[in-house]
C-alpha positions in Angstrom: 4.2 26.3 28.5 2.6 28.7 26.2 5.6 28.6 23.9 5.5 24.8 23.8 1.8 24.8 22.9 2.4 27.4 20.2 5.2 25.4 18.7 3.0 22.3 18.8 0.1 24.2 17.1 2.3 25.6 14.4 3.9 22.2 13.8 0.5 20.5 13.5 -0.8 23.2 11.2 2.4 22.9 9.0 2.0 19.1 8.9 -1.6 19.5 7.8 -0.9 22.1 5.1 2.0 20.2 3.7 0.1 16.9 4.0 -2.8 18.4 2.1 -0.5 19.5 -0.7 1.6 16.3 -0.9 -0.7 13.5 0.3 -4.1 14.5 -0.8 -4.9 12.9 -4.2 -7.8 13.5 -6.5 -9.6 10.5 -8.1 -7.9 9.2 -11.2 -10.0 8.0 -14.0 -11.3 4.6 -12.9 -10.5 1.7 -15.1 -13.2 -0.5 -16.6 -11.2 -3.7 -16.2 -9.8 -3.6 -12.7 -9.0 -7.0 -11.2 -10.8 -6.1 -8.0 -12.3 -3.3 -5.9 -10.6 -3.2 -2.5 -12.5 -1.7 0.4 -10.3 -0.5 3.3 -11.6 -0.4 6.8 -12.1 2.8 8.8 -14.9 4.6 7.0 -18.6 3.8 7.1 -18.8 5.1 3.5 -16.2 2.8 2.0 -18.2 -0.5 1.8 -21.3 1.1 0.1 -19.0 2.9 -2.3 -17.1 -0.3 -3.1 -20.3 -2.2 -3.7 -21.5 0.5 -6.0 -18.3 0.3 -8.0 -18.6 -3.4 -8.4 -22.2 -3.1 -9.3 -21.2 -0.4 -11.9 -19.0 -2.8 -13.7 -15.5 -1.6 -12.6 -14.7 -5.2 -11.5 -16.4 -8.5 -10.7 -14.5 -9.0 -7.4 -14.9 -7.1 -4.2 -12.2 -7.5 -1.5 -13.2 -6.3 1.9 -10.7 -5.6 4.7 -12.2 -6.4 8.1 -11.2 -7.1 11.7 -11.9 -10.2 13.7 -14.1 -8.3 16.2 -15.4 -5.6 13.9 -17.9 -3.1 15.1 -19.0 -2.6 11.5 -22.2 -4.7 11.2 -22.3 -4.4 7.4 -18.8 -5.8 7.0 -19.4 -8.5 9.6 -22.7 -9.6 7.9 -21.2 -9.6 4.4 -18.1 -11.5 5.5 -20.0 -14.0 7.6 -21.9 -15.2 4.5 -19.7 -13.9 1.6 -20.9 -14.6 -1.9 -18.4 -16.0 -4.5 -17.5 -12.6 -5.8 -16.6 -11.2 -2.3 -13.2 -11.9 -0.6 -12.8 -10.9 3.1 -9.4 -10.4 4.4 -8.8 -10.0 8.1 -6.3 -7.3 8.5 -3.0 -7.8 10.1 -1.6 -5.9 13.1 -0.8 -2.2 13.4 -4.0 -0.9 11.9 -3.8 0.2 8.2 -0.1 -0.8 7.9 -0.9 -4.4 8.4 -4.1 -4.1 6.4 -2.3 -2.6 3.4 0.4 -5.3 3.5 -2.2 -8.1 3.7 -4.2 -6.7 0.8 -1.0 -6.2 -1.3 0.2 -9.7 -0.6 -3.2 -11.0 -1.7 -3.1 -9.0 -4.9 0.3 -10.3 -5.6 -0.8 -13.9 -5.0 -3.7 -13.4 -7.4 -1.3 -11.8 -10.0 -3.6 -8.8 -10.3 -2.4 -5.9 -12.5 -4.8 -3.2 -11.3 -7.0 -2.7 -8.3 -9.3 0.1 -7.3 -8.9 1.0 -3.7 -11.8 2.7 -1.8 -10.2 4.9 0.8 -9.8 8.5 2.0 -7.9 10.8 -0.4 -4.9 11.2 1.9 -4.0 7.5 1.8 -3.2 7.5 -1.9 0.6 7.9 -1.6 0.9 5.2 1.0 -1.3 2.8 -1.0 0.9 3.3 -4.0 4.1 2.7 -2.1 3.0 -0.4 -0.3 1.4 -2.1 -3.3 4.4 -1.2 -5.5 6.8 -2.7 -2.9 4.7 -5.8 -2.4 4.3 -6.9 -5.9 3.8 -4.0 -8.3 0.0 -4.0 -8.5 -1.2 -0.6 -9.8 -3.6 1.1 -7.4 -6.3 3.5 -8.5 -7.8 5.5 -5.7 -11.6 5.9 -5.4 -11.8 8.5 -2.6 -14.5 8.5 0.0 -15.6 11.7 1.6 -14.9 11.9 5.3 -16.3 14.5 7.8 -14.0 17.6 7.9 -13.0 16.8 11.5 -11.9 13.3 10.7 -9.7 14.6 7.8 -8.2 17.2 10.1 -7.1 14.6 12.6 -6.1 11.9 10.1 -4.0 14.0 7.7 -1.2 14.7 10.1 -1.3 11.1 11.4 -0.9 10.0 7.8 2.7 11.4 7.9 3.5 9.2 10.8 2.0 6.1 9.1 3.8 6.9 5.9 7.1 7.3 7.8 6.5 3.9 9.6 5.7 2.1 6.3 8.8 3.6 4.7 11.2 2.8 7.5 10.1 0.2 10.1 7.5 -1.8 8.0 9.3 -2.0 4.6 8.9 -5.7 4.2 5.8 -7.2 2.6 
């Protein structure tokens, strides 16, 4: 049993270290003429950061990913009475996989060239892959800071999500 736990711990540590080196992305220079700022669900910091980017002139359009029964009161209130410059998209199934596909499809339908995505740093590679596969929209990551414990849990899970999006959920 100890050997099994040691192998699991070493595997998790390896997934985290390699994930940090491969998946973690620094902010790119944000464009001044993005078609939209997209706010992914999952972080309490993403909606205020997205609103600040729109208010700072990055884009005139804010796209907010939400759930039907969201616990996030800010998103629920914003999407209940969305102004003209705010688009709310109810995410699809399978957590962020369905969410990314729904957002990428919307970007393709709008014929957007560039979007700024507000998300944790480790999601950059999967964002690029899904948006490229679903229409070729360029994604610039505006990373939000997460607590260290959340990054520690989410980074190895991002490998699984990336694997699923590259194998099982390749369609758009």
